[in-house]
MARBAMI-48741 format. One line per field, with one value per residue (C-alpha): x, y, z. Coordinates in pm, 1 decimal. Layout:
! residues N
X: (X ...)
Y: (Y ...)
Z: (Z ...)
END
This chain:
! residues 412
X: (-320.6 -23.5 79.7 322.8 547.2 683.8 368.0 236.8 35.0 -331.8 -235.9 -93.2 -411.9 -632.7 -463.9 -475.7 -843.8 -997.7 -815.9 -661.0 -364.0 -178.4 90.7 358.7 630.9 889.1 793.1 1012.0 910.9 709.7 872.8 565.5 609.8 948.8 1225.3 1467.5 1725.3 1696.4 1969.5 1742.6 1437.7 1596.0 1709.9 1374.0 1129.6 1239.0 1124.2 797.3 911.1 1002.3 710.8 688.0 845.4 1102.1 1423.6 1642.7 1933.7 2230.7 2486.5 2262.4 2239.5 1873.4 1982.8 2188.7 1907.4 1674.5 1944.3 1931.7 1529.7 1471.2 1650.4 1501.2 1133.4 1213.5 1319.3 1001.5 760.9 919.0 927.4 703.0 548.1 384.4 27.4 -138.4 -488.3 -636.8 -950.4 -748.4 -482.4 -737.5 -882.2 -560.6 -445.4 -806.6 -724.2 -399.9 -436.3 -718.1 -492.9 -217.9 -391.8 -216.0 78.8 -135.5 41.3 400.4 310.9 285.4 211.3 293.4 109.4 315.3 238.4 448.4 252.4 360.3 204.7 490.0 400.3 691.8 731.3 1032.6 1161.1 1066.1 721.3 751.8 466.1 478.8 238.2 233.4 -46.3 -18.8 -101.7 -439.9 -511.3 -513.1 -661.1 -1092.5 -1153.8 -1114.7 -1046.0 -744.9 -600.0 -644.2 -500.2 -177.2 -121.6 -207.8 99.7 322.0 275.9 294.5 645.7 653.3 521.5 769.8 1048.0 1161.0 1400.9 1579.8 1651.1 1745.8 1997.3 2186.2 2203.7 2333.9 2596.7 2717.5 2766.1 2947.8 2676.3 2514.6 2782.2 2560.6 2246.9 2314.7 2502.2 2203.9 1951.5 2150.7 2337.9 2024.9 1871.5 1858.1 1836.8 1427.2 1153.0 1166.4 1557.4 1523.4 1206.7 1470.7 1704.4 1437.1 1319.9 1750.0 1720.7 1400.4 1568.3 1876.2 1602.6 1448.0 1256.9 1284.6 971.1 915.7 905.8 675.8 465.7 446.8 439.4 47.7 -50.7 1.3 -201.2 -472.6 -585.0 -616.7 -805.1 -1059.1 -1063.9 -1181.0 -1468.6 -1308.2 -1327.5 -1045.5 -995.4 -928.4 -544.2 -604.5 -803.0 -503.0 -212.8 -367.4 -369.6 -5.9 95.1 -56.0 94.1 432.8 397.0 357.5 694.0 889.9 1209.4 1120.4 1237.0 1007.5 748.2 859.8 645.6 845.1 1160.0 1130.6 789.9 872.3 663.3 536.8 242.9 326.9 311.1 -54.4 -143.9 -97.3 -300.7 -592.1 -507.5 -573.9 -837.7 -1000.8 -975.1 -1187.0 -1525.4 -1827.7 -1565.2 -1628.3 -1805.5 -1767.0 -1498.3 -1607.4 -1601.9 -1807.4 -1600.0 -1327.4 -1418.9 -1514.4 -1169.3 -1013.6 -1231.3 -1168.1 -824.0 -893.5 -825.8 -509.4 -405.4 -484.4 -295.4 23.1 -23.2 -22.2 285.3 515.1 446.5 430.4 181.3 129.1 143.6 -138.3 -345.0 -394.0 -426.9 -736.8 -912.1 -894.8 -1040.6 -1342.8 -1382.2 -1460.4 -1599.2 -1955.6 -2177.7 -2092.1 -1701.8 -1739.4 -1712.4 -1399.6 -1212.0 -1308.0 -1168.2 -829.2 -791.6 -835.6 -536.2 -339.1 -364.4 -348.4 -31.2 125.2 71.2 139.0 27.9 -385.4 -356.4 -492.7 -785.5 -842.6 -807.6 -1123.4 -1318.4 -1308.8 -1338.5 -1641.4 -1797.5 -1699.4 -1900.7 -2199.7 -2145.4 -2148.0 -1867.2 -1748.0 -1482.9 -1500.2 -1204.6 -1368.1 -1578.7 -1278.8 -1093.5 -1390.4 -1450.8 -1059.1 -1138.4 -1425.1 -1237.8 -938.6 -1204.9 -1369.5 -1683.7 -1715.6 -2064.1 -1979.7 -1649.5 -1821.2 -2126.9 -1840.3 -1611.9 -1859.6 -1992.6 -1649.0 -1620.0 -1974.0 -1843.4 -1493.9 -1519.5 -1216.1 -1008.3 -665.6 -664.2 -1024.9 -822.4 -718.1 -1016.4 -1201.0 -965.6 -1033.4 -1459.5 -1351.3 -1147.5 -1421.3 -1681.2 -2021.1 -2294.8 -2513.6)
Y: (10312.8 10280.7 9987.8 9937.7 9625.8 9362.9 9341.1 8998.4 8879.8 8960.8 9273.6 9406.7 9288.3 9458.3 9774.6 9744.9 9628.6 9830.1 10082.5 10157.4 10170.3 9913.9 9956.7 9657.1 9584.1 9615.9 9802.4 9940.0 10313.1 10401.7 10643.2 10851.6 11075.7 10849.8 11058.0 10800.1 10892.9 10867.3 10565.6 10372.0 10412.4 10286.5 9982.1 9886.6 10047.8 9922.1 10170.4 10043.7 9776.2 9927.7 9903.2 9583.8 9781.8 9938.2 9778.4 9883.0 10073.3 9895.4 9791.2 9802.4 9479.6 9461.8 9465.5 9155.1 8960.6 9103.2 8955.7 8603.9 8557.5 8707.3 8447.4 8183.1 8332.7 8347.7 7957.1 7889.8 8013.3 7801.2 7518.2 7177.2 7149.2 7531.4 7467.6 7678.6 7613.2 7918.8 7933.0 7791.5 8083.9 8349.1 8244.9 8231.9 8548.0 8725.2 8601.5 8732.4 9064.4 9122.8 9044.7 9208.6 9528.9 9829.4 9584.4 9391.0 9514.7 9426.2 9041.5 8746.2 8419.6 8073.2 7745.9 7517.1 7111.7 6932.8 6752.7 6945.0 7175.7 7539.5 7872.6 8148.4 8493.4 8625.8 8989.1 9095.4 8969.9 8608.1 8443.4 8053.6 7797.5 7414.8 7209.9 7021.7 7300.5 7321.3 6975.6 7049.4 7384.9 7397.8 7696.6 8027.5 8206.8 7950.6 8034.5 8377.2 8338.5 8152.2 8423.2 8663.1 8594.8 8573.5 8874.3 9046.1 8911.7 9067.6 9396.5 9428.3 9347.6 9046.6 8861.2 9188.3 9236.1 8897.1 8926.0 9188.5 8977.3 8702.8 8980.5 9044.4 8679.2 8611.3 8332.0 8538.6 8417.5 8043.4 8193.5 8374.5 8057.9 7843.4 8060.6 8216.9 7924.7 7665.5 7886.7 7617.0 7281.6 7262.2 7042.7 6937.5 7030.9 7398.7 7371.9 7272.5 7532.9 7758.4 7586.3 7577.9 7953.8 7980.3 7810.6 7974.0 8318.7 8161.5 8401.3 8521.1 8502.6 8857.0 8845.2 8565.9 8764.3 9046.5 8858.0 8719.2 9062.7 9193.8 8911.4 8861.1 9239.3 9178.1 8849.4 9047.5 9343.0 9155.6 8972.7 8629.3 8398.5 8498.0 8167.5 8003.1 8017.6 7845.4 7589.3 7528.9 7576.8 7316.6 7039.5 7140.5 7099.0 6745.7 6635.2 6734.5 6488.9 6219.4 6296.1 6113.6 5987.1 6160.2 6537.3 6820.1 6952.3 7236.6 7444.4 7418.6 7467.1 7812.9 7878.2 7761.9 7474.0 7547.7 7540.4 7895.8 8009.8 7792.9 7966.4 8323.2 8220.7 8149.7 8447.6 8690.2 8529.7 8533.6 8925.2 9063.6 9145.2 8991.9 8842.0 8775.5 8458.5 8427.3 8081.3 8090.7 7689.0 7695.2 7936.3 7743.7 7386.8 7518.4 7624.5 7338.4 7011.5 7002.8 6934.4 6649.7 6333.5 6435.0 6582.4 6289.6 6065.9 6283.1 6275.1 5910.1 5927.0 6057.1 5719.2 5880.5 5713.9 5801.4 6146.9 6083.5 5880.7 6148.6 6433.2 6240.5 6109.2 6458.6 6566.9 6325.0 6425.4 6782.3 6671.5 6723.7 6458.1 6425.1 6363.7 6089.0 5798.1 5989.2 6092.1 5669.8 5498.7 5660.5 5668.9 5265.4 5309.8 5458.2 5144.8 4909.6 5076.6 5054.8 4718.5 4699.3 4426.3 4453.9 4748.5 4507.1 4458.7 4797.2 4907.5 4650.5 4773.2 5108.1 4993.2 4852.0 5168.2 5363.6 5160.8 5274.9 5627.0 5901.8 6006.2 5668.3 5630.1 5337.4 5175.1 5116.5 4866.5 4687.9 4651.0 4534.1 4273.2 4143.2 4165.2 3946.8 3702.3 3653.0 3587.7 3324.3 3523.1 3478.3 3556.6 3915.2 3926.9 3912.0 4129.5 4459.1 4362.7 4383.2 4720.7 4801.8 4758.4 4885.2 5234.2 5222.1 5051.0 5259.9 5176.3 5081.3 4759.1 4693.8 4337.2 4212.1 4268.2 4047.5 3823.8 3779.3 3736.1 3458.3 3310.3 3315.8 3177.6 3302.0 3460.6 3218.4)
Z: (1389.8 1592.3 1879.1 2087.0 2026.5 2271.9 2447.0 2515.3 2193.2 2406.5 2529.0 2181.7 1985.1 2238.5 2212.4 1837.4 1789.5 2032.3 2022.9 2410.6 2535.9 2738.9 2939.3 2935.5 3175.4 2870.3 2568.2 2265.9 2209.4 1899.8 1597.4 1718.4 2038.9 2113.6 2337.0 2232.0 1955.9 1577.1 1582.1 1829.0 1669.6 1329.8 1448.3 1596.4 1324.2 1002.9 700.6 512.5 202.9 -81.3 -352.5 -594.2 -910.0 -685.4 -610.1 -279.0 -349.1 -566.9 -330.4 -19.5 223.4 124.2 -246.5 -137.4 -6.8 -269.3 -547.8 -429.0 -330.5 -641.1 -824.8 -606.9 -730.8 -1107.0 -1076.6 -834.9 -1138.0 -1365.7 -1064.2 -1207.3 -823.8 -868.8 -885.3 -1121.2 -1082.4 -1158.6 -924.9 -578.7 -666.6 -736.8 -389.1 -185.4 -328.4 -230.2 81.2 125.5 5.4 257.9 515.1 396.7 324.5 212.6 135.2 -95.7 -430.3 -313.1 -246.4 -473.8 -407.1 -505.6 -397.5 -427.2 -450.3 -156.3 100.7 424.3 635.2 545.8 447.4 410.5 335.8 181.0 212.8 -146.1 -141.3 -249.7 -19.4 -49.5 64.3 50.8 -24.5 293.2 451.7 240.7 391.6 742.3 738.2 771.0 666.3 533.4 910.5 954.3 596.9 628.8 1013.7 840.8 597.9 791.0 991.8 732.9 585.5 914.3 895.0 562.6 709.8 979.3 807.3 1013.9 747.9 674.4 1055.6 1049.0 772.6 938.1 1236.6 1019.5 857.8 1180.8 1293.5 996.2 898.4 587.1 326.9 407.1 394.5 11.5 -87.2 34.6 -160.4 -448.5 -567.4 -490.3 -793.3 -1091.5 -873.3 -943.0 -795.8 -452.0 -422.5 -462.4 -199.0 16.3 -56.0 31.3 344.2 408.2 429.2 607.4 875.5 866.2 967.7 1242.6 1396.4 1793.0 1984.6 1982.6 1633.2 1621.0 1867.9 1654.4 1357.6 1503.2 1651.7 1297.8 1125.0 1400.8 1398.6 1004.7 1050.7 1288.3 1128.0 816.1 1049.9 1056.0 1381.7 1606.1 1748.5 1416.5 1487.0 1811.6 1639.2 1344.6 1580.1 1811.7 1528.8 1438.7 1793.4 1809.3 1471.3 1575.9 1895.7 1614.8 1494.7 1809.3 1540.7 1277.8 1157.6 1294.2 1062.7 812.8 1024.3 1308.5 1146.5 1137.5 1373.8 1783.7 1869.9 2217.3 2438.0 2544.4 2190.2 2174.4 2470.2 2362.8 2039.3 2263.6 2496.1 2216.4 2118.4 2471.5 2462.8 2157.0 2287.6 2101.4 1850.4 1475.1 1397.8 1014.2 954.4 616.0 545.5 260.0 85.6 169.5 105.8 -225.8 -360.0 -190.6 -203.9 -598.2 -525.4 -144.6 -368.5 -475.4 -136.0 42.1 -211.5 -121.1 213.8 241.7 4.4 234.0 433.4 750.7 899.7 1240.0 1165.0 853.5 1045.8 1287.6 1025.0 857.6 1191.0 1279.3 897.3 932.9 1261.6 1127.6 788.8 655.6 557.4 218.5 291.3 519.2 296.2 100.5 421.0 616.0 308.0 352.9 681.2 621.8 360.1 593.7 850.3 543.0 386.9 738.4 813.6 1191.0 1415.1 1365.8 1064.7 829.7 1060.2 1097.9 763.8 685.2 925.9 785.1 442.2 507.4 741.5 447.4 168.2 397.9 438.5 152.3 -63.6 -70.6 -398.4 -557.3 -450.0 -112.2 -293.4 -421.9 -50.8 39.8 -186.9 -146.7 229.5 170.2 -43.0 216.8 473.7 239.8 193.4 -176.0 -279.4 -75.2 -277.9 -622.3 -488.0 -373.4 -674.9 -945.5 -779.6 -813.0 -1166.3 -1218.9 -1093.6 -1226.3 -1527.2 -1689.1 -1354.3 -1417.4 -1289.5 -1416.7 -1569.6 -1268.3 -1061.9 -1395.7 -1360.5 -979.8 -1075.6 -1285.9 -1030.5 -793.8 -1033.9 -1150.9 -917.4 -807.3)
END
């Protein structure tokens, strides 16, 4: 199945998924049936990527890029930030493999324990997904949209095209040094070098549209709901608006953050007649939920509370009943840790709500107890703190809570 490039996203998806032919205002001829020169065709239609076991020709410009990326991948495999959970890795790789199609054997997935939303695809088949993305996604369809977009860049060989442009502009050594000489840094520093290289490889709008088109077509072909991409991108755009005085989200360092792109994705979904409806929420929850507490703790540890409050609030709105107590507690934690204006009062309100909901963690009872103590409700404080110790007898702060109970006196 062939598609004409440089169409609007909606037109391309329609032509690919429905087997129709569209006539764009501006299009680049495909190899098949093209009357253009061979040289022009080679510039706009890269050859398929080599198999994972095959290296580029020695001395080629692609070999230069592979050398840098393979060094980075070797270090990535040893990184303490690499998530090694077998079940989670198997799940994410399975989704990536489906959207990658024939390119599946060439792709290797690495989940990194970094509490921000980011995903990137290297030209040698290294696909990196940060754990913050897993917190922000709602379902398997959204995961497929992100991975499909990245594998779309790989299939179209966008990073190699950008590499060649950078070399022409004498900027290639900056990229090479960032990645090749950043190898060995380890941990967050190494991920920073990769992110820096990715920023230099920032794709053009046409490339982003092509990657969207390739990924979107694969998502729909596998039966996932096409609106998932727009749902996810809209939430990420809202989160970006909370960062007035902070650096942009990592995902927007390499992907354009615009209402226009969101409109493109929505328009693409709207073109699908009788669209698939599989969001895969239960499958996604089964794979990611065991990490939810860790992901929430790491989210708050960033101390970017405006964004975290939005993220957790929206998670709470969409959560199943059994997660409401946990997320309400963490929303209270976000307000308590920020500590601006009436944030402490808001935190106490959320803690009180949390203990009345399913899934509230023991720590919610502790915070309710401390709030009641501070408000002079000693009887209520004793009750809540005793409940905390009953639910978490081996808690690290258990000795301190017992001391607080001693100062409150015996229960009448």
